[in-house]
Every structure is written in structure tokens, then in C-alpha cells.
DSSP file (Angstrom, degrees, kcal/mol; ACC not computed):
  #  RESIDUE AA STRUCTURE BP1 BP2  ACC     N-H-->O    O-->H-N    N-H-->O    O-->H-N    TCO  KAPPA ALPHA  PHI   PSI    X-CA   Y-CA   Z-CA
    1    1 A M              0   0    0      0, 0.0     2,-0.5     0, 0.0     0, 0.0   0.000 360.0 360.0 360.0 125.7  -24.0   31.0   22.2
    2    2 A K        -     0   0    0      2,-0.0     2,-0.3     0, 0.0     0, 0.0  -0.866 360.0-160.0-104.4 129.6  -22.5   28.2   24.3
    3    3 A T        -     0   0    0     -2,-0.5     0, 0.0     2,-0.1     0, 0.0  -0.743  16.3-143.6-105.2 157.0  -22.9   24.6   23.3
    4    4 A S        +     0   0    0     -2,-0.3    -1,-0.1     2,-0.1    -2,-0.0   0.108  56.0 127.7-105.4  21.5  -22.5   21.6   25.5
    5    5 A R        -     0   0    0      1,-0.1     2,-0.1     0, 0.0    -2,-0.1  -0.499  66.2-103.3 -78.2 149.7  -20.8   19.3   23.0
    6    6 A P        -     0   0    0      0, 0.0     2,-0.5     0, 0.0    -1,-0.1  -0.445  29.7-155.6 -73.2 144.1  -17.6   17.7   24.0
    7    7 A I        -     0   0    0     -2,-0.1     2,-0.6     2,-0.0     0, 0.0  -0.985   6.1-168.7-121.0 124.0  -14.3   19.0   22.7
    8    8 A N        +     0   0    0     -2,-0.5     6,-0.0     1,-0.1     5,-0.0  -0.929  15.4 167.3-116.0 108.6  -11.3   16.7   22.5
    9    9 A L        +     0   0    0     -2,-0.6     2,-1.1     1,-0.1    -1,-0.1   0.449  53.8  94.9 -97.8  -2.0   -8.1   18.5   21.7
   10   10 A K    >   -     0   0    0      1,-0.2     3,-1.5     2,-0.0     4,-0.3  -0.763  53.5-174.9 -91.7  96.6   -5.8   15.6   22.5
   11   11 A L  G >  S+     0   0    0     -2,-1.1     3,-1.1     1,-0.3    -1,-0.2   0.765  76.3  65.7 -67.0 -25.5   -5.3   14.1   19.1
   12   12 A M  G 3  S+     0   0    0      1,-0.2    -1,-0.3    -3,-0.1    -2,-0.0   0.627  95.3  59.5 -73.2 -11.2   -3.4   11.1   20.5
   13   13 A T  G <  S+     0   0    0     -3,-1.5     2,-0.4     2,-0.0    -1,-0.2   0.568  80.2 102.5 -91.4  -9.2   -6.5    9.8   22.3
   14   14 A I    <   -     0   0    0     -3,-1.1     2,-0.6    -4,-0.3    -3,-0.0  -0.615  56.9-161.5 -77.6 128.6   -8.6    9.5   19.1
   15   15 A R        -     0   0    0     -2,-0.4    -2,-0.0     0, 0.0    -3,-0.0  -0.952   4.7-151.0-114.9 117.4   -8.9    5.9   18.0
   16   16 A F        -     0   0    0     -2,-0.6     2,-0.1     1,-0.1    -2,-0.0  -0.592  22.5-112.7 -83.0 146.2   -9.9    5.3   14.4
   17   17 A P    >>  -     0   0    0      0, 0.0     4,-1.9     0, 0.0     3,-0.6  -0.382  31.4-107.8 -70.5 160.3  -11.8    2.1   13.5
   18   18 A I  H 3> S+     0   0    0      1,-0.3     4,-2.4     2,-0.2     5,-0.2   0.803 119.1  59.1 -61.5 -30.4  -10.0   -0.4   11.3
   19   19 A T  H 3> S+     0   0    0      2,-0.2     4,-2.1     1,-0.2    -1,-0.3   0.881 105.6  48.2 -67.9 -36.7  -12.2    0.4    8.4
   20   20 A A  H <> S+     0   0    0     -3,-0.6     4,-2.6     2,-0.2    -2,-0.2   0.908 111.8  49.4 -68.2 -41.5  -11.1    4.1    8.5
   21   21 A I  H  X S+     0   0    0     -4,-1.9     4,-2.5     2,-0.2    -2,-0.2   0.915 111.4  50.0 -62.4 -42.7   -7.4    3.1    8.7
   22   22 A S  H  X S+     0   0    0     -4,-2.4     4,-1.9     2,-0.2    -2,-0.2   0.909 112.2  47.2 -62.3 -43.1   -7.9    0.7    5.7
   23   23 A S  H  X S+     0   0    0     -4,-2.1     4,-1.9     2,-0.2    -2,-0.2   0.909 112.6  48.5 -66.7 -42.6   -9.5    3.5    3.7
   24   24 A I  H  X S+     0   0    0     -4,-2.6     4,-2.5     1,-0.2    -2,-0.2   0.920 112.1  49.0 -63.9 -44.2   -6.9    6.1    4.6
   25   25 A L  H  X S+     0   0    0     -4,-2.5     4,-2.6     1,-0.2    -1,-0.2   0.849 108.1  55.0 -64.8 -33.9   -4.1    3.6    3.7
   26   26 A H  H  X S+     0   0    0     -4,-1.9     4,-1.6    -5,-0.2    -1,-0.2   0.909 110.7  45.2 -65.0 -41.0   -5.8    2.8    0.4
   27   27 A R  H  X S+     0   0    0     -4,-1.9     4,-1.8     2,-0.2    -2,-0.2   0.914 113.8  48.6 -68.5 -42.4   -5.8    6.5   -0.5
   28   28 A I  H  X S+     0   0    0     -4,-2.5     4,-2.3     1,-0.2    -2,-0.2   0.912 110.4  51.3 -64.7 -42.1   -2.2    7.1    0.5
   29   29 A S  H  X S+     0   0    0     -4,-2.6     4,-2.4     1,-0.2    -1,-0.2   0.867 107.4  54.1 -64.0 -34.6   -1.1    4.0   -1.4
   30   30 A G  H  X S+     0   0    0     -4,-1.6     4,-1.3     2,-0.2    -1,-0.2   0.889 108.3  48.9 -64.6 -39.1   -2.8    5.4   -4.5
   31   31 A I  H  X S+     0   0    0     -4,-1.8     4,-0.8     2,-0.2    -2,-0.2   0.909 112.1  48.3 -66.6 -41.7   -1.0    8.7   -4.2
   32   32 A I  H >X S+     0   0    0     -4,-2.3     4,-1.3     1,-0.2     3,-0.9   0.902 108.3  54.4 -65.1 -40.4    2.4    6.9   -3.8
   33   33 A I  H 3< S+     0   0    0     -4,-2.4    -1,-0.2     1,-0.2    -2,-0.2   0.815  99.7  63.3 -63.3 -29.4    1.6    4.7   -6.8
   34   34 A L  H 3< S+     0   0    0     -4,-1.3    -1,-0.2     1,-0.2    -2,-0.2   0.837 110.5  36.9 -62.4 -32.9    1.0    7.8   -8.9
   35   35 A F  H XX S+     0   0    0     -3,-0.9     4,-0.6    -4,-0.8     3,-0.5   0.636 100.8  73.2 -98.2 -15.6    4.6    8.9   -8.4
   36   36 A T  H 3X S+     0   0    0     -4,-1.3     4,-2.1     1,-0.2     3,-0.4   0.770  78.5  71.6 -76.9 -25.6    6.5    5.6   -8.6
   37   37 A P  H 3> S+     0   0    0      0, 0.0     4,-2.9     0, 0.0     5,-0.2   0.849  92.8  60.2 -60.5 -29.3    6.2    4.8  -12.3
   38   38 A G  H <> S+     0   0    0     -3,-0.5     4,-1.8     2,-0.2    -2,-0.2   0.921 107.2  44.4 -61.4 -43.0    8.7    7.6  -13.1
   39   39 A I  H  X S+     0   0    0     -4,-0.6     4,-2.1    -3,-0.4    -1,-0.2   0.916 114.8  48.6 -66.9 -43.3   11.4    6.0  -11.0
   40   40 A M  H  X S+     0   0    0     -4,-2.1     4,-2.3     1,-0.2    -2,-0.2   0.886 111.0  50.1 -66.1 -38.1   10.7    2.6  -12.5
   41   41 A L  H  X S+     0   0    0     -4,-2.9     4,-2.8    -5,-0.2    -1,-0.2   0.864 108.5  53.3 -68.0 -34.5   10.7    3.9  -16.0
   42   42 A W  H  X S+     0   0    0     -4,-1.8     4,-2.6    -5,-0.2    -2,-0.2   0.923 109.6  48.0 -63.5 -43.3   14.0    5.6  -15.3
   43   43 A I  H  X S+     0   0    0     -4,-2.1     4,-2.3     2,-0.2    -2,-0.2   0.915 113.3  48.1 -62.9 -42.7   15.5    2.3  -14.1
   44   44 A L  H  X S+     0   0    0     -4,-2.3     4,-1.7     2,-0.2    -2,-0.2   0.927 112.4  48.3 -63.7 -45.1   14.1    0.6  -17.2
   45   45 A H  H  X S+     0   0    0     -4,-2.8     4,-1.0     1,-0.2    -2,-0.2   0.918 111.9  49.9 -61.0 -43.8   15.5    3.3  -19.6
   46   46 A K  H >X S+     0   0    0     -4,-2.6     4,-0.6     1,-0.2     3,-0.5   0.909 111.2  48.8 -61.7 -42.5   18.9    3.1  -17.9
   47   47 A S  H 3< S+     0   0    0     -4,-2.3    -1,-0.2     1,-0.2    -2,-0.2   0.790 114.9  44.1 -71.5 -26.4   19.1   -0.6  -18.2
   48   48 A L  H 3< S+     0   0    0     -4,-1.7    -1,-0.2    -5,-0.2    -2,-0.2   0.531  94.9  77.7 -95.4  -5.9   18.1   -0.7  -21.8
   49   49 A S  H << S-     0   0    0     -4,-1.0    -1,-0.1    -3,-0.5    -2,-0.1   0.875 109.4 -20.4 -76.5 -36.3   20.3    2.1  -23.1
   50   50 A S     X  -     0   0    0     -4,-0.6     4,-2.0    -3,-0.1    -1,-0.2  -0.982  60.4-105.9-162.7 162.3   23.7    0.3  -23.2
   51   51 A P  H  > S+     0   0    0      0, 0.0     4,-2.0     0, 0.0     5,-0.2   0.868 120.2  53.6 -62.1 -35.2   25.4   -2.8  -21.8
   52   52 A K  H  > S+     0   0    0      1,-0.2     4,-1.9     2,-0.2     5,-0.1   0.924 110.2  46.0 -65.0 -43.7   27.5   -0.5  -19.5
   53   53 A N  H  > S+     0   0    0      2,-0.2     4,-2.6     1,-0.2    -1,-0.2   0.813 107.8  58.7 -69.0 -29.2   24.4    1.1  -18.1
   54   54 A F  H  X S+     0   0    0     -4,-2.0     4,-2.5     2,-0.2    -1,-0.2   0.934 107.1  46.2 -63.1 -45.2   22.8   -2.3  -17.7
   55   55 A K  H  X S+     0   0    0     -4,-2.0     4,-2.0     1,-0.2    -2,-0.2   0.890 112.5  51.3 -63.6 -38.2   25.6   -3.4  -15.4
   56   56 A Y  H  X S+     0   0    0     -4,-1.9     4,-1.8     2,-0.2    -2,-0.2   0.910 110.4  48.6 -63.7 -42.4   25.3   -0.1  -13.5
   57   57 A T  H  X S+     0   0    0     -4,-2.6     4,-2.7     2,-0.2    -2,-0.2   0.889 109.2  52.4 -65.7 -39.8   21.6   -0.7  -13.1
   58   58 A V  H  X S+     0   0    0     -4,-2.5     4,-2.0     1,-0.2    -1,-0.2   0.898 108.9  50.5 -62.8 -39.6   22.1   -4.2  -11.9
   59   59 A S  H  < S+     0   0    0     -4,-2.0     4,-0.3     2,-0.2    -1,-0.2   0.864 110.9  49.6 -67.2 -34.0   24.6   -2.9   -9.3
   60   60 A I  H >< S+     0   0    0     -4,-1.8     3,-1.3     1,-0.2     6,-0.3   0.936 111.9  47.3 -66.5 -45.9   22.0   -0.3   -8.2
   61   61 A I  H 3< S+     0   0    0     -4,-2.7    -2,-0.2     1,-0.3    -1,-0.2   0.822 107.0  57.0 -68.2 -30.4   19.2   -2.9   -7.8
   62   62 A N  T 3< S+     0   0    0     -4,-2.0    -1,-0.3    -5,-0.2    -2,-0.2   0.523  83.9 109.9 -78.6  -3.5   21.5   -5.3   -5.9
   63   63 A N  S <> S-     0   0    0     -3,-1.3     4,-2.0    -4,-0.3     5,-0.2  -0.444  77.5-125.2 -69.6 145.8   22.1   -2.6   -3.3
   64   64 A F  H  > S+     0   0    0      1,-0.2     4,-1.9     2,-0.2     5,-0.1   0.899 109.6  48.5 -59.9 -44.2   20.4   -3.3    0.1
   65   65 A Y  H  > S+     0   0    0      1,-0.2     4,-2.3     2,-0.2    -1,-0.2   0.836 109.0  53.3 -69.5 -32.6   18.6    0.1    0.1
   66   66 A S  H  > S+     0   0    0     -6,-0.3     4,-2.8     2,-0.2    -1,-0.2   0.883 107.7  51.4 -67.7 -37.7   17.3   -0.5   -3.4
   67   67 A K  H  X S+     0   0    0     -4,-2.0     4,-2.4     2,-0.2    -2,-0.2   0.898 109.7  49.4 -66.2 -39.1   15.9   -3.8   -2.4
   68   68 A I  H  X S+     0   0    0     -4,-1.9     4,-2.7     2,-0.2    -2,-0.2   0.919 111.6  49.8 -63.2 -42.5   14.1   -2.2    0.6
   69   69 A F  H  X S+     0   0    0     -4,-2.3     4,-2.6     2,-0.2    -2,-0.2   0.935 112.5  46.2 -61.3 -46.8   12.7    0.4   -1.8
   70   70 A L  H  X S+     0   0    0     -4,-2.8     4,-2.2     1,-0.2    -1,-0.2   0.879 112.7  50.7 -63.8 -37.7   11.5   -2.2   -4.3
   71   71 A W  H  X S+     0   0    0     -4,-2.4     4,-2.4     2,-0.2    -1,-0.2   0.914 110.7  49.1 -66.1 -42.0   10.0   -4.3   -1.4
   72   72 A G  H  X S+     0   0    0     -4,-2.7     4,-2.4     2,-0.2    -2,-0.2   0.918 111.5  48.3 -63.2 -44.0    8.2   -1.2   -0.1
   73   73 A I  H  X S+     0   0    0     -4,-2.6     4,-2.5     1,-0.2    -1,-0.2   0.896 111.2  51.6 -62.6 -39.5    6.8   -0.4   -3.5
   74   74 A S  H  X S+     0   0    0     -4,-2.2     4,-2.7     2,-0.2    -2,-0.2   0.909 109.2  49.8 -63.9 -41.8    5.7   -4.0   -3.9
   75   75 A I  H  X S+     0   0    0     -4,-2.4     4,-2.8     2,-0.2     5,-0.2   0.920 111.3  49.2 -62.3 -43.6    3.9   -3.9   -0.5
   76   76 A I  H  X S+     0   0    0     -4,-2.4     4,-2.5     2,-0.2    -2,-0.2   0.920 112.6  47.3 -62.9 -44.1    2.2   -0.7   -1.5
   77   77 A L  H  X S+     0   0    0     -4,-2.5     4,-2.3     2,-0.2    -2,-0.2   0.915 113.2  48.5 -63.1 -43.0    1.1   -2.1   -4.9
   78   78 A I  H  X S+     0   0    0     -4,-2.7     4,-2.8     2,-0.2     5,-0.2   0.934 112.8  47.2 -63.6 -46.1   -0.1   -5.3   -3.3
   79   79 A Y  H  X S+     0   0    0     -4,-2.8     4,-2.9     1,-0.2     5,-0.3   0.924 112.3  49.5 -63.0 -43.2   -2.1   -3.5   -0.6
   80   80 A H  H  X S+     0   0    0     -4,-2.5     4,-2.2    -5,-0.2    -1,-0.2   0.902 113.2  47.5 -63.4 -39.7   -3.7   -1.1   -3.0
   81   81 A L  H  X S+     0   0    0     -4,-2.3     4,-2.3    -5,-0.2    -2,-0.2   0.942 114.8  44.5 -65.1 -48.4   -4.7   -4.0   -5.3
   82   82 A I  H  X S+     0   0    0     -4,-2.8     4,-2.2     1,-0.2    -2,-0.2   0.915 115.8  47.2 -63.9 -43.8   -6.1   -6.1   -2.4
   83   83 A S  H  X S+     0   0    0     -4,-2.9     4,-2.3    -5,-0.2    -1,-0.2   0.873 110.8  52.5 -67.5 -36.2   -8.0   -3.2   -0.9
   84   84 A G  H  X S+     0   0    0     -4,-2.2     4,-2.3    -5,-0.3    -2,-0.2   0.905 109.1  49.2 -64.6 -40.7   -9.3   -2.2   -4.4
   85   85 A I  H  X S+     0   0    0     -4,-2.3     4,-2.6     2,-0.2    -2,-0.2   0.899 109.4  53.7 -62.9 -40.2  -10.6   -5.7   -4.9
   86   86 A R  H  X S+     0   0    0     -4,-2.2     4,-2.0     1,-0.2    -2,-0.2   0.919 109.8  46.9 -59.3 -44.8  -12.2   -5.5   -1.4
   87   87 A H  H  X S+     0   0    0     -4,-2.3     4,-2.5     2,-0.2    -2,-0.2   0.892 112.1  50.1 -66.6 -39.3  -14.0   -2.2   -2.4
   88   88 A L  H  X S+     0   0    0     -4,-2.3     4,-2.4     2,-0.2     6,-0.2   0.908 109.1  51.4 -64.8 -41.3  -15.2   -3.7   -5.7
   89   89 A V  H  <>S+     0   0    0     -4,-2.6     5,-2.0     1,-0.2     6,-0.8   0.906 113.3  45.3 -62.1 -40.4  -16.6   -6.8   -3.9
   90   90 A M  H ><5S+     0   0    0     -4,-2.0     3,-0.9    -5,-0.2    -2,-0.2   0.890 112.3  51.3 -70.0 -38.1  -18.4   -4.5   -1.5
   91   91 A D  H 3<5S+     0   0    0     -4,-2.5    -2,-0.2     1,-0.2    -1,-0.2   0.858 107.6  52.2 -67.9 -34.6  -19.7   -2.2   -4.4
   92   92 A F  T 3<5S-     0   0    0     -4,-2.4    -1,-0.2    -5,-0.2    -2,-0.2   0.487 117.6-112.9 -81.6  -1.4  -21.0   -5.2   -6.4
   93   93 A G  T < 5S+     0   0    0     -3,-0.9    -3,-0.2    -4,-0.3    -2,-0.1   0.635  80.3 125.9  86.2  14.5  -23.0   -6.4   -3.4
   94   94 A F  S   <S+     0   0    0     -5,-2.0     2,-0.4    -6,-0.2    -4,-0.2   0.711  75.6  47.3 -77.7 -18.5  -21.1   -9.7   -2.7
   95   95 A L  S    S-     0   0    0     -6,-0.8     2,-0.2    -5,-0.1    -2,-0.1  -0.959  95.9-112.8-117.8 141.0  -20.6   -8.5    0.9
   96   96 A I        -     0   0    0     -2,-0.4     2,-2.1     1,-0.1     5,-0.1  -0.527  31.6-120.7 -69.4 135.6  -23.3   -7.0    3.0
   97   97 A K        +     0   0    0     -2,-0.2     2,-0.3     4,-0.1    -1,-0.1  -0.501  66.2 126.5 -83.6  75.5  -22.6   -3.4    3.7
   98   98 A T  S  > S-     0   0    0     -2,-2.1     4,-1.9     1,-0.1     5,-0.1  -0.851  71.6-114.3-122.7 163.9  -22.4   -3.5    7.4
   99   99 A F  H  > S+     0   0    0     -2,-0.3     4,-2.3     1,-0.2     5,-0.2   0.883 115.7  55.3 -64.4 -37.1  -19.8   -2.2    9.8
  100  100 A K  H  > S+     0   0    0      1,-0.2     4,-2.3     2,-0.2    -1,-0.2   0.921 108.8  45.5 -64.0 -45.0  -19.1   -5.8   10.9
  101  101 A S  H  > S+     0   0    0      1,-0.2     4,-2.5     2,-0.2    -1,-0.2   0.850 111.7  54.2 -68.2 -32.1  -18.4   -7.1    7.4
  102  102 A G  H  X S+     0   0    0     -4,-1.9     4,-1.8     2,-0.2    -2,-0.2   0.888 109.1  47.9 -65.1 -39.6  -16.3   -4.0    6.7
  103  103 A V  H  X S+     0   0    0     -4,-2.3     4,-2.2     2,-0.2    -2,-0.2   0.937 113.8  46.4 -66.0 -46.7  -14.2   -4.8    9.8
  104  104 A Y  H  X S+     0   0    0     -4,-2.3     4,-2.4     1,-0.2    -2,-0.2   0.914 113.0  48.7 -63.4 -42.9  -13.7   -8.4    8.8
  105  105 A S  H  X S+     0   0    0     -4,-2.5     4,-2.2     2,-0.2    -1,-0.2   0.835 109.3  53.8 -69.1 -30.1  -12.9   -7.6    5.2
  106  106 A S  H  X S+     0   0    0     -4,-1.8     4,-2.3     2,-0.2    -1,-0.2   0.930 110.0  46.9 -66.2 -44.8  -10.3   -5.0    6.4
  107  107 A Y  H  X S+     0   0    0     -4,-2.2     4,-2.5     2,-0.2    -2,-0.2   0.900 111.7  51.0 -62.7 -40.2   -8.6   -7.6    8.5
  108  108 A V  H  X S+     0   0    0     -4,-2.4     4,-2.7     2,-0.2     5,-0.2   0.911 109.6  50.6 -63.1 -41.8   -8.7  -10.1    5.6
  109  109 A A  H  X S+     0   0    0     -4,-2.2     4,-2.2     1,-0.2    -2,-0.2   0.907 111.8  47.5 -63.0 -41.5   -7.1   -7.5    3.3
  110  110 A F  H  X S+     0   0    0     -4,-2.3     4,-2.2     2,-0.2    -2,-0.2   0.892 112.9  48.6 -66.3 -39.4   -4.4   -6.8    5.9
  111  111 A I  H  X S+     0   0    0     -4,-2.5     4,-2.4     2,-0.2    -2,-0.2   0.922 112.2  47.5 -68.0 -43.9   -3.7  -10.5    6.4
  112  112 A I  H  X S+     0   0    0     -4,-2.7     4,-2.6     1,-0.2     5,-0.2   0.908 112.4  50.6 -63.2 -40.4   -3.5  -11.2    2.7
  113  113 A T  H  X S+     0   0    0     -4,-2.2     4,-2.3    -5,-0.2    -2,-0.2   0.904 109.9  50.4 -62.7 -41.5   -1.2   -8.2    2.2
  114  114 A L  H  X S+     0   0    0     -4,-2.2     4,-2.0     2,-0.2    -2,-0.2   0.926 112.0  46.5 -62.3 -45.8    1.1   -9.4    5.0
  115  115 A I  H  X S+     0   0    0     -4,-2.4     4,-2.0     1,-0.2    -2,-0.2   0.933 115.3  45.1 -64.1 -46.1    1.3  -12.9    3.6
  116  116 A L  H  X S+     0   0    0     -4,-2.6     4,-2.5     1,-0.2    -1,-0.2   0.837 110.1  56.1 -68.2 -31.7    2.1  -11.7    0.0
  117  117 A S  H  X S+     0   0    0     -4,-2.3     4,-2.4    -5,-0.2    -1,-0.2   0.899 107.4  48.5 -65.6 -40.4    4.5   -9.1    1.4
  118  118 A I  H  X S+     0   0    0     -4,-2.0     4,-2.3     2,-0.2    -2,-0.2   0.919 112.0  49.3 -64.9 -42.8    6.5  -11.9    3.1
  119  119 A L  H  X S+     0   0    0     -4,-2.0     4,-2.0     2,-0.2    -2,-0.2   0.908 112.2  47.4 -63.8 -41.5    6.5  -13.9   -0.1
  120  120 A I  H  X S+     0   0    0     -4,-2.5     4,-2.7     2,-0.2    -1,-0.2   0.894 110.1  53.9 -65.8 -38.9    7.7  -10.9   -2.2
  121  121 A G  H  X S+     0   0    0     -4,-2.4     4,-2.1     1,-0.2    -2,-0.2   0.899 109.0  47.8 -61.7 -41.3   10.4  -10.2    0.4
  122  122 A V  H  < S+     0   0    0     -4,-2.3    -1,-0.2     1,-0.2    -2,-0.2   0.890 112.5  50.0 -65.0 -39.1   11.7  -13.8    0.1
  123  123 A F  H  < S+     0   0    0     -4,-2.0    -2,-0.2     2,-0.2    -1,-0.2   0.897 110.9  48.5 -66.7 -40.3   11.6  -13.4   -3.7
  124  124 A I  H  <        0   0    0     -4,-2.7    -2,-0.2     1,-0.2    -1,-0.2   0.906 360.0 360.0 -68.6 -40.7   13.5  -10.1   -3.7
  125  125 A W     <        0   0    0     -4,-2.1    -1,-0.2    -5,-0.2    -2,-0.2   0.454 360.0 360.0 -94.4 360.0   16.2  -11.4   -1.3
């Protein structure tokens, strides 16, 4: 049986709407958040175990790559929080469930995340 539906095998030509990108990023950030508390708890344990380990932990945190890691984790947490609030607002009916309101709220979530990411970056450095 032959169908006449279009087949697109060029994956680079597929363009997702901003709402799909926002939803995918929210899920990915949730998965990353699932694994980061272990690292943060290790850093906390190391810093509280002895004064020598506290100095060692401070030297680790003052490293450039550690600051980038902390900034990245902060961005992920901020985005997940903002996007989660966006989903709750839509679920409770404060936003009309249309594609247009979804697009606008996705852009607002990205803009708020960008602004807060810059502020956190200034605070870390």
C-alpha cells in the first residue's frame, strides 16, 4: 500500500515552535536538577568536615571552571523554576490556553531567565 504523505528525512530542516523548545528545555532541566544535589552535598560535606577541607573547598569554588559550573547550575534552576511557574499559571487558568498565549509566555520565561542569569553571573563573579 502506497501512501501519498510527505516524508522529510532532513532533520535539520525541521523547525520547532518556541513552545516545544520551552517544554523540551523544561524537561531537560528537570533531569539535570535530579543529579546536581549529589555534587552540591559533596561540596557541603567537604566544607564542613574540617578547617583544612574548608580552605580546600573555597579554593575549588574560586576556580574559574567551578564558577562556570555554578553559574550553569543556577541558570538551569532559574529556568526550571520560571518555566514551572509558567505551567502552573496556565494550569490554573490565569492564561488562556491558546498557542498565541503559549508563545508569549515562553518568550517571557526566556527573557526573565536571561535577566536573572545575568544578575546571578554578576553575583558569582
